[in-house]
Gaussian input, Z-matrix of N, CA and C with variables (Angstrom, degrees):
# hf/3-21g

backbone

0 1
 N
 C     1     B1
 C     2     B2     1     A1
 N     3     B3     2     A2     1     D1
 C     4     B4     3     A3     2     D2
 C     5     B5     4     A4     3     D3
 N     6     B6     5     A5     4     D4
 C     7     B7     6     A6     5     D5
 C     8     B8     7     A7     6     D6
 N     9     B9     8     A8     7     D7
 C    10    B10     9     A9     8     D8
 C    11    B11    10    A10     9     D9
 N    12    B12    11    A11    10    D10
 C    13    B13    12    A12    11    D11
 C    14    B14    13    A13    12    D12
 N    15    B15    14    A14    13    D13
 C    16    B16    15    A15    14    D14
 C    17    B17    16    A16    15    D15
 N    18    B18    17    A17    16    D16
 C    19    B19    18    A18    17    D17
 C    20    B20    19    A19    18    D18
 N    21    B21    20    A20    19    D19
 C    22    B22    21    A21    20    D20
 C    23    B23    22    A22    21    D21
 N    24    B24    23    A23    22    D22
 C    25    B25    24    A24    23    D23
 C    26    B26    25    A25    24    D24
 N    27    B27    26    A26    25    D25
 C    28    B28    27    A27    26    D26
 C    29    B29    28    A28    27    D27
 N    30    B30    29    A29    28    D28
 C    31    B31    30    A30    29    D29
 C    32    B32    31    A31    30    D30
 N    33    B33    32    A32    31    D31
 C    34    B34    33    A33    32    D32
 C    35    B35    34    A34    33    D33
 N    36    B36    35    A35    34    D34
 C    37    B37    36    A36    35    D35
 C    38    B38    37    A37    36    D36
 N    39    B39    38    A38    37    D37
 C    40    B40    39    A39    38    D38
 C    41    B41    40    A40    39    D39
 N    42    B42    41    A41    40    D40
 C    43    B43    42    A42    41    D41
 C    44    B44    43    A43    42    D42
 N    45    B45    44    A44    43    D43
 C    46    B46    45    A45    44    D44
 C    47    B47    46    A46    45    D45
 N    48    B48    47    A47    46    D46
 C    49    B49    48    A48    47    D47
 C    50    B50    49    A49    48    D48
 N    51    B51    50    A50    49    D49
 C    52    B52    51    A51    50    D50
 C    53    B53    52    A52    51    D51
 N    54    B54    53    A53    52    D52
 C    55    B55    54    A54    53    D53
 C    56    B56    55    A55    54    D54
 N    57    B57    56    A56    55    D55
 C    58    B58    57    A57    56    D56
 C    59    B59    58    A58    57    D57
 N    60    B60    59    A59    58    D58
 C    61    B61    60    A60    59    D59
 C    62    B62    61    A61    60    D60
 N    63    B63    62    A62    61    D61
 C    64    B64    63    A63    62    D62
 C    65    B65    64    A64    63    D63
 N    66    B66    65    A65    64    D64
 C    67    B67    66    A66    65    D65
 C    68    B68    67    A67    66    D66
 N    69    B69    68    A68    67    D67
 C    70    B70    69    A69    68    D68
 C    71    B71    70    A70    69    D69
 N    72    B72    71    A71    70    D70
 C    73    B73    72    A72    71    D71
 C    74    B74    73    A73    72    D72
 N    75    B75    74    A74    73    D73
 C    76    B76    75    A75    74    D74
 C    77    B77    76    A76    75    D75
 N    78    B78    77    A77    76    D76
 C    79    B79    78    A78    77    D77
 C    80    B80    79    A79    78    D78
 N    81    B81    80    A80    79    D79
 C    82    B82    81    A81    80    D80
 C    83    B83    82    A82    81    D81
 N    84    B84    83    A83    82    D82
 C    85    B85    84    A84    83    D83
 C    86    B86    85    A85    84    D84
 N    87    B87    86    A86    85    D85
 C    88    B88    87    A87    86    D86
 C    89    B89    88    A88    87    D87
 N    90    B90    89    A89    88    D88
 C    91    B91    90    A90    89    D89
 C    92    B92    91    A91    90    D90
 N    93    B93    92    A92    91    D91
 C    94    B94    93    A93    92    D92
 C    95    B95    94    A94    93    D93
 N    96    B96    95    A95    94    D94
 C    97    B97    96    A96    95    D95
 C    98    B98    97    A97    96    D96
 N    99    B99    98    A98    97    D97
 C   100   B100    99    A99    98    D98
 C   101   B101   100   A100    99    D99
 N   102   B102   101   A101   100   D100
 C   103   B103   102   A102   101   D101
 C   104   B104   103   A103   102   D102
 N   105   B105   104   A104   103   D103
 C   106   B106   105   A105   104   D104
 C   107   B107   106   A106   105   D105
 N   108   B108   107   A107   106   D106
 C   109   B109   108   A108   107   D107
 C   110   B110   109   A109   108   D108
 N   111   B111   110   A110   109   D109
 C   112   B112   111   A111   110   D110
 C   113   B113   112   A112   111   D111
 N   114   B114   113   A113   112   D112
 C   115   B115   114   A114   113   D113
 C   116   B116   115   A115   114   D114
 N   117   B117   116   A116   115   D115
 C   118   B118   117   A117   116   D116
 C   119   B119   118   A118   117   D117
 N   120   B120   119   A119   118   D118
 C   121   B121   120   A120   119   D119
 C   122   B122   121   A121   120   D120
 N   123   B123   122   A122   121   D121
 C   124   B124   123   A123   122   D122
 C   125   B125   124   A124   123   D123
 N   126   B126   125   A125   124   D124
 C   127   B127   126   A126   125   D125
 C   128   B128   127   A127   126   D126
 N   129   B129   128   A128   127   D127
 C   130   B130   129   A129   128   D128
 C   131   B131   130   A130   129   D129
 N   132   B132   131   A131   130   D130
 C   133   B133   132   A132   131   D131
 C   134   B134   133   A133   132   D132
 N   135   B135   134   A134   133   D133
 C   136   B136   135   A135   134   D134
 C   137   B137   136   A136   135   D135
 N   138   B138   137   A137   136   D136
 C   139   B139   138   A138   137   D137
 C   140   B140   139   A139   138   D138
 N   141   B141   140   A140   139   D139
 C   142   B142   141   A141   140   D140
 C   143   B143   142   A142   141   D141
 N   144   B144   143   A143   142   D142
 C   145   B145   144   A144   143   D143
 C   146   B146   145   A145   144   D144
 N   147   B147   146   A146   145   D145
 C   148   B148   147   A147   146   D146
 C   149   B149   148   A148   147   D147
 N   150   B150   149   A149   148   D148
 C   151   B151   150   A150   149   D149
 C   152   B152   151   A151   150   D150
 N   153   B153   152   A152   151   D151
 C   154   B154   153   A153   152   D152
 C   155   B155   154   A154   153   D153
 N   156   B156   155   A155   154   D154
 C   157   B157   156   A156   155   D155
 C   158   B158   157   A157   156   D156
 N   159   B159   158   A158   157   D157
 C   160   B160   159   A159   158   D158
 C   161   B161   160   A160   159   D159
 N   162   B162   161   A161   160   D160
 C   163   B163   162   A162   161   D161
 C   164   B164   163   A163   162   D162
 N   165   B165   164   A164   163   D163
 C   166   B166   165   A165   164   D164
 C   167   B167   166   A166   165   D165
 N   168   B168   167   A167   166   D166
 C   169   B169   168   A168   167   D167
 C   170   B170   169   A169   168   D168
 N   171   B171   170   A170   169   D169
 C   172   B172   171   A171   170   D170
 C   173   B173   172   A172   171   D171
 N   174   B174   173   A173   172   D172
 C   175   B175   174   A174   173   D173
 C   176   B176   175   A175   174   D174
 N   177   B177   176   A176   175   D175
 C   178   B178   177   A177   176   D176
 C   179   B179   178   A178   177   D177
 N   180   B180   179   A179   178   D178
 C   181   B181   180   A180   179   D179
 C   182   B182   181   A181   180   D180
 N   183   B183   182   A182   181   D181
 C   184   B184   183   A183   182   D182
 C   185   B185   184   A184   183   D183
 N   186   B186   185   A185   184   D184
 C   187   B187   186   A186   185   D185
 C   188   B188   187   A187   186   D186
 N   189   B189   188   A188   187   D187
 C   190   B190   189   A189   188   D188
 C   191   B191   190   A190   189   D189
 N   192   B192   191   A191   190   D190
 C   193   B193   192   A192   191   D191
 C   194   B194   193   A193   192   D192
 N   195   B195   194   A194   193   D193
 C   196   B196   195   A195   194   D194
 C   197   B197   196   A196   195   D195
 N   198   B198   197   A197   196   D196
 C   199   B199   198   A198   197   D197
 C   200   B200   199   A199   198   D198
 N   201   B201   200   A200   199   D199
 C   202   B202   201   A201   200   D200
 C   203   B203   202   A202   201   D201
 N   204   B204   203   A203   202   D202
 C   205   B205   204   A204   203   D203
 C   206   B206   205   A205   204   D204
 N   207   B207   206   A206   205   D205
 C   208   B208   207   A207   206   D206
 C   209   B209   208   A208   207   D207
 N   210   B210   209   A209   208   D208
 C   211   B211   210   A210   209   D209
 C   212   B212   211   A211   210   D210
 N   213   B213   212   A212   211   D211
 C   214   B214   213   A213   212   D212
 C   215   B215   214   A214   213   D213
 N   216   B216   215   A215   214   D214
 C   217   B217   216   A216   215   D215
 C   218   B218   217   A217   216   D216
 N   219   B219   218   A218   217   D217
 C   220   B220   219   A219   218   D218
 C   221   B221   220   A220   219   D219
 N   222   B222   221   A221   220   D220
 C   223   B223   222   A222   221   D221
 C   224   B224   223   A223   222   D222
 N   225   B225   224   A224   223   D223
 C   226   B226   225   A225   224   D224
 C   227   B227   226   A226   225   D225
 N   228   B228   227   A227   226   D226
 C   229   B229   228   A228   227   D227
 C   230   B230   229   A229   228   D228
 N   231   B231   230   A230   229   D229
 C   232   B232   231   A231   230   D230
 C   233   B233   232   A232   231   D231
 N   234   B234   233   A233   232   D232
 C   235   B235   234   A234   233   D233
 C   236   B236   235   A235   234   D234
 N   237   B237   236   A236   235   D235
 C   238   B238   237   A237   236   D236
 C   239   B239   238   A238   237   D237
 N   240   B240   239   A239   238   D238
 C   241   B241   240   A240   239   D239
 C   242   B242   241   A241   240   D240
 N   243   B243   242   A242   241   D241
 C   244   B244   243   A243   242   D242
 C   245   B245   244   A244   243   D243
 N   246   B246   245   A245   244   D244
 C   247   B247   246   A246   245   D245
 C   248   B248   247   A247   246   D246
 N   249   B249   248   A248   247   D247
 C   250   B250   249   A249   248   D248
 C   251   B251   250   A250   249   D249
 N   252   B252   251   A251   250   D250
 C   253   B253   252   A252   251   D251
 C   254   B254   253   A253   252   D252
 N   255   B255   254   A254   253   D253
 C   256   B256   255   A255   254   D254
 C   257   B257   256   A256   255   D255
 N   258   B258   257   A257   256   D256
 C   259   B259   258   A258   257   D257
 C   260   B260   259   A259   258   D258
 N   261   B261   260   A260   259   D259
 C   262   B262   261   A261   260   D260
 C   263   B263   262   A262   261   D261
 N   264   B264   263   A263   262   D262
 C   265   B265   264   A264   263   D263
 C   266   B266   265   A265   264   D264
 N   267   B267   266   A266   265   D265
 C   268   B268   267   A267   266   D266
 C   269   B269   268   A268   267   D267
 N   270   B270   269   A269   268   D268
 C   271   B271   270   A270   269   D269
 C   272   B272   271   A271   270   D270
 N   273   B273   272   A272   271   D271
 C   274   B274   273   A273   272   D272
 C   275   B275   274   A274   273   D273
 N   276   B276   275   A275   274   D274
 C   277   B277   276   A276   275   D275
 C   278   B278   277   A277   276   D276
 N   279   B279   278   A278   277   D277
 C   280   B280   279   A279   278   D278
 C   281   B281   280   A280   279   D279
 N   282   B282   281   A281   280   D280
 C   283   B283   282   A282   281   D281
 C   284   B284   283   A283   282   D282
 N   285   B285   284   A284   283   D283
 C   286   B286   285   A285   284   D284
 C   287   B287   286   A286   285   D285
 N   288   B288   287   A287   286   D286
 C   289   B289   288   A288   287   D287
 C   290   B290   289   A289   288   D288
 N   291   B291   290   A290   289   D289
 C   292   B292   291   A291   290   D290
 C   293   B293   292   A292   291   D291
 N   294   B294   293   A293   292   D292
 C   295   B295   294   A294   293   D293
 C   296   B296   295   A295   294   D294
 N   297   B297   296   A296   295   D295
 C   298   B298   297   A297   296   D296
 C   299   B299   298   A298   297   D297
 N   300   B300   299   A299   298   D298
 C   301   B301   300   A300   299   D299
 C   302   B302   301   A301   300   D300
 N   303   B303   302   A302   301   D301
 C   304   B304   303   A303   302   D302
 C   305   B305   304   A304   303   D303
 N   306   B306   305   A305   304   D304
 C   307   B307   306   A306   305   D305
 C   308   B308   307   A307   306   D306
 N   309   B309   308   A308   307   D307
 C   310   B310   309   A309   308   D308
 C   311   B311   310   A310   309   D309
 N   312   B312   311   A311   310   D310
 C   313   B313   312   A312   311   D311
 C   314   B314   313   A313   312   D312
 N   315   B315   314   A314   313   D313
 C   316   B316   315   A315   314   D314
 C   317   B317   316   A316   315   D315
 N   318   B318   317   A317   316   D316
 C   319   B319   318   A318   317   D317
 C   320   B320   319   A319   318   D318
 N   321   B321   320   A320   319   D319
 C   322   B322   321   A321   320   D320
 C   323   B323   322   A322   321   D321
 N   324   B324   323   A323   322   D322
 C   325   B325   324   A324   323   D323
 C   326   B326   325   A325   324   D324
 N   327   B327   326   A326   325   D325
 C   328   B328   327   A327   326   D326
 C   329   B329   328   A328   327   D327
 N   330   B330   329   A329   328   D328
 C   331   B331   330   A330   329   D329
 C   332   B332   331   A331   330   D330
 N   333   B333   332   A332   331   D331
 C   334   B334   333   A333   332   D332
 C   335   B335   334   A334   333   D333
 N   336   B336   335   A335   334   D334
 C   337   B337   336   A336   335   D335
 C   338   B338   337   A337   336   D336

   B1=1.4402
   B2=1.5239
   B3=1.2815
   B4=1.4520
   B5=1.5171
   B6=1.3153
   B7=1.4566
   B8=1.5097
   B9=1.3259
   B10=1.4560
   B11=1.5212
   B12=1.3085
   B13=1.4621
   B14=1.5255
   B15=1.3358
   B16=1.4636
   B17=1.5255
   B18=1.3420
   B19=1.4660
   B20=1.5194
   B21=1.3120
   B22=1.4513
   B23=1.5247
   B24=1.3198
   B25=1.4615
   B26=1.5212
   B27=1.3296
   B28=1.4572
   B29=1.5134
   B30=1.3216
   B31=1.4646
   B32=1.5201
   B33=1.3285
   B34=1.4604
   B35=1.5217
   B36=1.3193
   B37=1.4571
   B38=1.5231
   B39=1.3114
   B40=1.4580
   B41=1.5226
   B42=1.3194
   B43=1.4490
   B44=1.5146
   B45=1.3052
   B46=1.4537
   B47=1.5202
   B48=1.3465
   B49=1.4644
   B50=1.5167
   B51=1.3049
   B52=1.4607
   B53=1.5162
   B54=1.3149
   B55=1.4544
   B56=1.5222
   B57=1.3043
   B58=1.4499
   B59=1.5208
   B60=1.3205
   B61=1.4593
   B62=1.5240
   B63=1.3244
   B64=1.4549
   B65=1.5237
   B66=1.3273
   B67=1.4645
   B68=1.5147
   B69=1.3297
   B70=1.4519
   B71=1.5246
   B72=1.3062
   B73=1.4500
   B74=1.5156
   B75=1.3277
   B76=1.4634
   B77=1.5236
   B78=1.2875
   B79=1.4569
   B80=1.5115
   B81=1.3018
   B82=1.4576
   B83=1.5243
   B84=1.3526
   B85=1.4617
   B86=1.5202
   B87=1.3035
   B88=1.4598
   B89=1.5241
   B90=1.3327
   B91=1.4642
   B92=1.5228
   B93=1.3379
   B94=1.4615
   B95=1.5195
   B96=1.3096
   B97=1.4583
   B98=1.5259
   B99=1.3224
   B100=1.4619
   B101=1.5286
   B102=1.3247
   B103=1.4609
   B104=1.5207
   B105=1.3164
   B106=1.4582
   B107=1.5129
   B108=1.3185
   B109=1.4593
   B110=1.5254
   B111=1.3288
   B112=1.4605
   B113=1.5228
   B114=1.3193
   B115=1.4676
   B116=1.5228
   B117=1.3126
   B118=1.4676
   B119=1.5246
   B120=1.3409
   B121=1.4607
   B122=1.5251
   B123=1.3322
   B124=1.4691
   B125=1.5278
   B126=1.3250
   B127=1.4682
   B128=1.5279
   B129=1.3097
   B130=1.4595
   B131=1.5244
   B132=1.3261
   B133=1.4656
   B134=1.5166
   B135=1.3310
   B136=1.4643
   B137=1.5243
   B138=1.3170
   B139=1.4689
   B140=1.5281
   B141=1.3212
   B142=1.4658
   B143=1.5230
   B144=1.3292
   B145=1.4692
   B146=1.5267
   B147=1.3388
   B148=1.4613
   B149=1.5247
   B150=1.3185
   B151=1.4583
   B152=1.5216
   B153=1.3312
   B154=1.4674
   B155=1.5260
   B156=1.3392
   B157=1.4693
   B158=1.5293
   B159=1.3288
   B160=1.4591
   B161=1.5267
   B162=1.3215
   B163=1.4619
   B164=1.5224
   B165=1.3209
   B166=1.4624
   B167=1.5273
   B168=1.3151
   B169=1.4616
   B170=1.5195
   B171=1.3156
   B172=1.4527
   B173=1.5155
   B174=1.3113
   B175=1.4617
   B176=1.5234
   B177=1.3241
   B178=1.4605
   B179=1.5212
   B180=1.3130
   B181=1.4609
   B182=1.5265
   B183=1.3207
   B184=1.4687
   B185=1.5191
   B186=1.3299
   B187=1.4642
   B188=1.5262
   B189=1.3395
   B190=1.4689
   B191=1.5232
   B192=1.3344
   B193=1.4666
   B194=1.5253
   B195=1.3346
   B196=1.4678
   B197=1.5237
   B198=1.3215
   B199=1.4641
   B200=1.5149
   B201=1.3304
   B202=1.4636
   B203=1.5227
   B204=1.3374
   B205=1.4652
   B206=1.5261
   B207=1.3287
   B208=1.4728
   B209=1.5265
   B210=1.3275
   B211=1.4647
   B212=1.5224
   B213=1.3207
   B214=1.4669
   B215=1.5236
   B216=1.3317
   B217=1.4707
   B218=1.5157
   B219=1.3331
   B220=1.4665
   B221=1.5283
   B222=1.3377
   B223=1.4595
   B224=1.5142
   B225=1.3256
   B226=1.4732
   B227=1.5276
   B228=1.3292
   B229=1.4686
   B230=1.5209
   B231=1.3344
   B232=1.4641
   B233=1.5251
   B234=1.3098
   B235=1.4560
   B236=1.5239
   B237=1.3330
   B238=1.4590
   B239=1.5171
   B240=1.3299
   B241=1.4675
   B242=1.5189
   B243=1.3025
   B244=1.4651
   B245=1.5210
   B246=1.2902
   B247=1.4588
   B248=1.5296
   B249=1.2782
   B250=1.4528
   B251=1.5135
   B252=1.3212
   B253=1.4548
   B254=1.5213
   B255=1.3150
   B256=1.4573
   B257=1.5269
   B258=1.3038
   B259=1.4623
   B260=1.5225
   B261=1.3188
   B262=1.4659
   B263=1.5250
   B264=1.3233
   B265=1.4621
   B266=1.5146
   B267=1.3241
   B268=1.4632
   B269=1.5334
   B270=1.3214
   B271=1.4637
   B272=1.5215
   B273=1.3270
   B274=1.4557
   B275=1.5278
   B276=1.3274
   B277=1.4654
   B278=1.5284
   B279=1.3256
   B280=1.4623
   B281=1.5259
   B282=1.3149
   B283=1.4632
   B284=1.5309
   B285=1.3165
   B286=1.4613
   B287=1.5254
   B288=1.3319
   B289=1.4616
   B290=1.5278
   B291=1.3147
   B292=1.4649
   B293=1.5279
   B294=1.3089
   B295=1.4648
   B296=1.5172
   B297=1.3277
   B298=1.4584
   B299=1.5229
   B300=1.3299
   B301=1.4685
   B302=1.5271
   B303=1.3240
   B304=1.4624
   B305=1.5186
   B306=1.3260
   B307=1.4533
   B308=1.5204
   B309=1.3306
   B310=1.4704
   B311=1.5350
   B312=1.3228
   B313=1.4719
   B314=1.5131
   B315=1.3249
   B316=1.4670
   B317=1.5281
   B318=1.3168
   B319=1.4651
   B320=1.5264
   B321=1.3273
   B322=1.4593
   B323=1.5237
   B324=1.3171
   B325=1.4695
   B326=1.5168
   B327=1.3309
   B328=1.4651
   B329=1.5239
   B330=1.3341
   B331=1.4646
   B332=1.5185
   B333=1.2929
   B334=1.4688
   B335=1.5234
   B336=1.3299
   B337=1.4680
   B338=1.5165
   A1=108.75
   A2=117.04
   A3=121.58
   A4=109.74
   A5=116.50
   A6=121.62
   A7=109.33
   A8=114.94
   A9=116.91
   A10=109.43
   A11=117.10
   A12=120.72
   A13=112.68
   A14=119.27
   A15=119.52
   A16=111.00
   A17=117.95
   A18=120.18
   A19=109.87
   A20=117.04
   A21=121.53
   A22=110.81
   A23=116.61
   A24=120.05
   A25=111.03
   A26=116.90
   A27=120.20
   A28=110.33
   A29=118.28
   A30=121.71
   A31=110.79
   A32=117.28
   A33=120.54
   A34=110.96
   A35=116.81
   A36=120.11
   A37=111.54
   A38=116.41
   A39=119.49
   A40=111.85
   A41=117.47
   A42=121.13
   A43=113.13
   A44=117.63
   A45=121.44
   A46=111.10
   A47=115.40
   A48=119.53
   A49=110.66
   A50=116.07
   A51=119.55
   A52=106.60
   A53=116.80
   A54=120.97
   A55=113.07
   A56=117.26
   A57=120.39
   A58=107.93
   A59=117.94
   A60=119.02
   A61=109.26
   A62=116.99
   A63=120.08
   A64=108.83
   A65=117.66
   A66=120.91
   A67=113.89
   A68=119.42
   A69=120.87
   A70=110.01
   A71=115.39
   A72=120.66
   A73=114.04
   A74=118.43
   A75=120.44
   A76=109.70
   A77=116.63
   A78=119.28
   A79=111.18
   A80=115.65
   A81=121.76
   A82=109.49
   A83=117.98
   A84=119.58
   A85=111.32
   A86=115.12
   A87=120.02
   A88=108.20
   A89=117.99
   A90=120.18
   A91=114.14
   A92=117.92
   A93=119.03
   A94=112.27
   A95=117.63
   A96=120.11
   A97=109.58
   A98=116.92
   A99=121.02
   A100=109.68
   A101=118.08
   A102=121.17
   A103=110.75
   A104=117.57
   A105=120.60
   A106=110.79
   A107=116.76
   A108=120.02
   A109=110.16
   A110=117.48
   A111=120.87
   A112=110.87
   A113=117.59
   A114=121.24
   A115=109.87
   A116=117.05
   A117=120.77
   A118=109.95
   A119=117.69
   A120=121.57
   A121=111.41
   A122=117.44
   A123=120.70
   A124=110.50
   A125=117.19
   A126=120.41
   A127=110.39
   A128=116.97
   A129=120.73
   A130=112.05
   A131=116.83
   A132=121.12
   A133=111.80
   A134=116.48
   A135=120.33
   A136=111.41
   A137=116.52
   A138=120.14
   A139=110.61
   A140=117.54
   A141=120.31
   A142=111.55
   A143=117.14
   A144=120.87
   A145=109.98
   A146=116.75
   A147=120.22
   A148=111.04
   A149=116.89
   A150=120.69
   A151=112.17
   A152=117.54
   A153=121.11
   A154=111.14
   A155=116.71
   A156=120.40
   A157=110.07
   A158=116.54
   A159=120.05
   A160=111.51
   A161=116.75
   A162=121.68
   A163=110.74
   A164=116.92
   A165=121.30
   A166=112.53
   A167=117.81
   A168=120.59
   A169=112.96
   A170=117.51
   A171=121.96
   A172=114.35
   A173=117.87
   A174=121.29
   A175=107.90
   A176=115.93
   A177=120.65
   A178=111.87
   A179=115.23
   A180=121.10
   A181=111.82
   A182=117.09
   A183=119.39
   A184=110.84
   A185=117.06
   A186=120.69
   A187=110.80
   A188=117.14
   A189=120.08
   A190=111.29
   A191=116.63
   A192=120.38
   A193=109.41
   A194=116.06
   A195=120.39
   A196=111.03
   A197=117.36
   A198=120.71
   A199=112.91
   A200=116.51
   A201=119.87
   A202=111.61
   A203=116.96
   A204=119.75
   A205=110.96
   A206=117.09
   A207=119.75
   A208=111.74
   A209=116.55
   A210=119.52
   A211=110.66
   A212=117.77
   A213=121.08
   A214=110.66
   A215=116.78
   A216=120.16
   A217=110.52
   A218=116.87
   A219=120.28
   A220=110.71
   A221=117.11
   A222=120.57
   A223=112.36
   A224=116.12
   A225=119.79
   A226=111.26
   A227=115.95
   A228=119.75
   A229=110.43
   A230=116.29
   A231=120.47
   A232=110.56
   A233=116.02
   A234=120.08
   A235=111.18
   A236=116.34
   A237=120.20
   A238=114.00
   A239=117.08
   A240=120.09
   A241=114.20
   A242=117.64
   A243=120.14
   A244=110.16
   A245=115.18
   A246=119.46
   A247=108.24
   A248=115.93
   A249=119.69
   A250=114.23
   A251=118.33
   A252=119.43
   A253=108.97
   A254=116.52
   A255=119.29
   A256=106.94
   A257=116.44
   A258=119.67
   A259=110.69
   A260=116.74
   A261=120.51
   A262=110.66
   A263=117.52
   A264=120.74
   A265=111.91
   A266=116.64
   A267=120.79
   A268=110.57
   A269=116.46
   A270=119.94
   A271=111.02
   A272=117.42
   A273=120.91
   A274=110.95
   A275=116.69
   A276=120.11
   A277=110.57
   A278=117.49
   A279=121.07
   A280=111.49
   A281=117.54
   A282=121.24
   A283=110.02
   A284=117.14
   A285=120.86
   A286=110.73
   A287=116.45
   A288=120.46
   A289=110.21
   A290=117.28
   A291=120.41
   A292=111.07
   A293=116.70
   A294=120.59
   A295=112.10
   A296=116.48
   A297=120.11
   A298=111.91
   A299=116.48
   A300=120.25
   A301=109.67
   A302=117.09
   A303=120.52
   A304=112.36
   A305=116.62
   A306=120.70
   A307=110.86
   A308=117.44
   A309=120.62
   A310=110.57
   A311=117.11
   A312=120.11
   A313=111.28
   A314=117.41
   A315=120.59
   A316=110.79
   A317=116.78
   A318=119.85
   A319=110.28
   A320=117.45
   A321=120.52
   A322=111.12
   A323=116.89
   A324=120.56
   A325=112.15
   A326=116.78
   A327=119.44
   A328=112.92
   A329=117.65
   A330=120.17
   A331=109.96
   A332=116.28
   A333=120.53
   A334=109.09
   A335=117.11
   A336=119.09
   A337=113.58
   D1=129.83
   D2=-177.72
   D3=-103.96
   D4=133.68
   D5=179.57
   D6=-104.74
   D7=145.22
   D8=174.88
   D9=-84.21
   D10=170.09
   D11=-172.66
   D12=-66.61
   D13=-32.09
   D14=179.58
   D15=-70.03
   D16=-35.53
   D17=175.52
   D18=-64.65
   D19=-41.33
   D20=-179.28
   D21=-63.88
   D22=-46.31
   D23=179.70
   D24=-63.53
   D25=-41.19
   D26=179.97
   D27=-62.99
   D28=-45.09
   D29=179.30
   D30=-61.68
   D31=-41.18
   D32=179.92
   D33=-66.62
   D34=-40.15
   D35=-178.73
   D36=-67.60
   D37=-41.73
   D38=-177.12
   D39=-72.60
   D40=-35.82
   D41=178.41
   D42=62.57
   D43=35.75
   D44=-178.30
   D45=-76.38
   D46=163.92
   D47=175.87
   D48=-57.49
   D49=-44.32
   D50=177.39
   D51=-86.45
   D52=88.05
   D53=-171.14
   D54=-75.98
   D55=-7.61
   D56=176.18
   D57=-112.79
   D58=152.20
   D59=176.55
   D60=-60.41
   D61=139.33
   D62=-179.42
   D63=-75.66
   D64=119.78
   D65=-173.07
   D66=-90.02
   D67=34.01
   D68=-178.88
   D69=-60.41
   D70=133.78
   D71=178.18
   D72=81.73
   D73=2.39
   D74=-179.16
   D75=-126.04
   D76=57.73
   D77=178.89
   D78=95.85
   D79=-163.27
   D80=-176.42
   D81=-88.88
   D82=113.36
   D83=-178.56
   D84=-72.27
   D85=153.86
   D86=175.63
   D87=-67.80
   D88=140.28
   D89=-175.55
   D90=-58.57
   D91=-37.79
   D92=-177.69
   D93=-67.96
   D94=-27.90
   D95=178.77
   D96=-69.39
   D97=-41.99
   D98=179.13
   D99=-66.72
   D100=-41.21
   D101=179.16
   D102=-62.22
   D103=-42.56
   D104=178.84
   D105=-64.66
   D106=-40.74
   D107=178.87
   D108=-63.57
   D109=-38.59
   D110=178.08
   D111=-64.56
   D112=-40.78
   D113=178.12
   D114=-62.93
   D115=-44.38
   D116=179.45
   D117=-62.45
   D118=-41.27
   D119=179.92
   D120=-65.22
   D121=-41.77
   D122=179.59
   D123=-65.97
   D124=-45.23
   D125=179.05
   D126=-61.98
   D127=-42.05
   D128=177.74
   D129=-62.52
   D130=-41.56
   D131=177.94
   D132=-63.66
   D133=-43.41
   D134=177.80
   D135=-63.67
   D136=-38.10
   D137=177.88
   D138=-64.49
   D139=-37.94
   D140=177.42
   D141=-65.99
   D142=-41.74
   D143=178.27
   D144=-63.33
   D145=-45.84
   D146=177.95
   D147=-60.64
   D148=-41.88
   D149=177.61
   D150=-60.95
   D151=-40.15
   D152=178.34
   D153=-65.63
   D154=-40.40
   D155=178.63
   D156=-64.67
   D157=-44.26
   D158=178.75
   D159=-64.47
   D160=-39.99
   D161=-177.96
   D162=-61.93
   D163=-38.00
   D164=-178.45
   D165=-83.55
   D166=-0.09
   D167=178.98
   D168=76.54
   D169=26.84
   D170=-176.52
   D171=-77.66
   D172=-6.31
   D173=179.33
   D174=-125.51
   D175=130.17
   D176=-178.93
   D177=-72.33
   D178=165.09
   D179=-177.52
   D180=-65.11
   D181=-37.42
   D182=178.72
   D183=-62.26
   D184=-40.26
   D185=178.36
   D186=-66.37
   D187=-37.41
   D188=177.38
   D189=-64.80
   D190=-42.55
   D191=178.63
   D192=-60.57
   D193=-48.13
   D194=-179.31
   D195=-62.74
   D196=-43.57
   D197=-179.86
   D198=-63.75
   D199=-43.92
   D200=178.98
   D201=-66.84
   D202=-39.37
   D203=178.74
   D204=-66.62
   D205=-43.86
   D206=178.94
   D207=-65.16
   D208=-38.27
   D209=177.76
   D210=-66.04
   D211=-38.28
   D212=176.99
   D213=-63.97
   D214=-42.29
   D215=177.49
   D216=-63.18
   D217=-44.79
   D218=178.39
   D219=-61.18
   D220=-38.87
   D221=177.74
   D222=-64.45
   D223=-40.31
   D224=177.36
   D225=-64.27
   D226=-44.10
   D227=178.49
   D228=-62.27
   D229=-44.18
   D230=-179.58
   D231=-63.10
   D232=-43.66
   D233=179.99
   D234=-64.77
   D235=-37.03
   D236=-179.15
   D237=-75.19
   D238=-34.53
   D239=-174.82
   D240=-95.31
   D241=-28.74
   D242=-176.37
   D243=-79.94
   D244=137.76
   D245=175.72
   D246=-108.94
   D247=162.01
   D248=176.90
   D249=99.93
   D250=1.72
   D251=175.70
   D252=-69.40
   D253=138.73
   D254=169.30
   D255=-75.43
   D256=169.40
   D257=178.24
   D258=-60.90
   D259=-41.97
   D260=179.08
   D261=-66.92
   D262=-39.91
   D263=179.35
   D264=-65.29
   D265=-42.18
   D266=178.05
   D267=-64.68
   D268=-40.31
   D269=178.58
   D270=-64.96
   D271=-42.42
   D272=178.85
   D273=-63.43
   D274=-43.64
   D275=178.31
   D276=-63.21
   D277=-41.71
   D278=179.97
   D279=-64.91
   D280=-40.89
   D281=178.52
   D282=-66.27
   D283=-38.72
   D284=178.12
   D285=-63.95
   D286=-44.85
   D287=178.11
   D288=-62.17
   D289=-43.24
   D290=178.72
   D291=-61.98
   D292=-39.37
   D293=176.58
   D294=-63.39
   D295=-41.58
   D296=177.56
   D297=-64.54
   D298=-40.56
   D299=177.63
   D300=-62.82
   D301=-45.33
   D302=178.41
   D303=-62.60
   D304=-41.31
   D305=178.90
   D306=-64.82
   D307=-45.31
   D308=178.83
   D309=-62.69
   D310=-39.38
   D311=178.97
   D312=-65.77
   D313=-42.90
   D314=178.81
   D315=-65.01
   D316=-40.42
   D317=178.58
   D318=-67.11
   D319=-41.36
   D320=179.80
   D321=-63.78
   D322=-33.82
   D323=-179.98
   D324=-67.53
   D325=-23.56
   D326=-178.85
   D327=-92.09
   D328=-4.91
   D329=177.83
   D330=-67.27
   D331=139.09
   D332=177.11
   D333=-91.07
   D334=137.58
   D335=-179.56
   D336=-68.10

């Protein structure tokens, strides 16, 4: 499958897991493209389920504080140990971790003793 230059630039700019356009309906797709699309779909589905649980108040504030703090720690470890991040990718990961730390701190401040 041949991509034109605008598709290539768009894929590079977006930096998505599925870095190639998904060729559904246009012949036989490459197996790795379908696998990546499946991973993205599963992660998206899990995020929707988590969002529904949070929306209904199914998780207490203490659990949210712990989850956000643990996710921030995991992000710091990942950022520190993983190699191959671009400068933009490292900056995005660092900003995300900082946001999680701030969110966990704000949530912890509202906990009643």
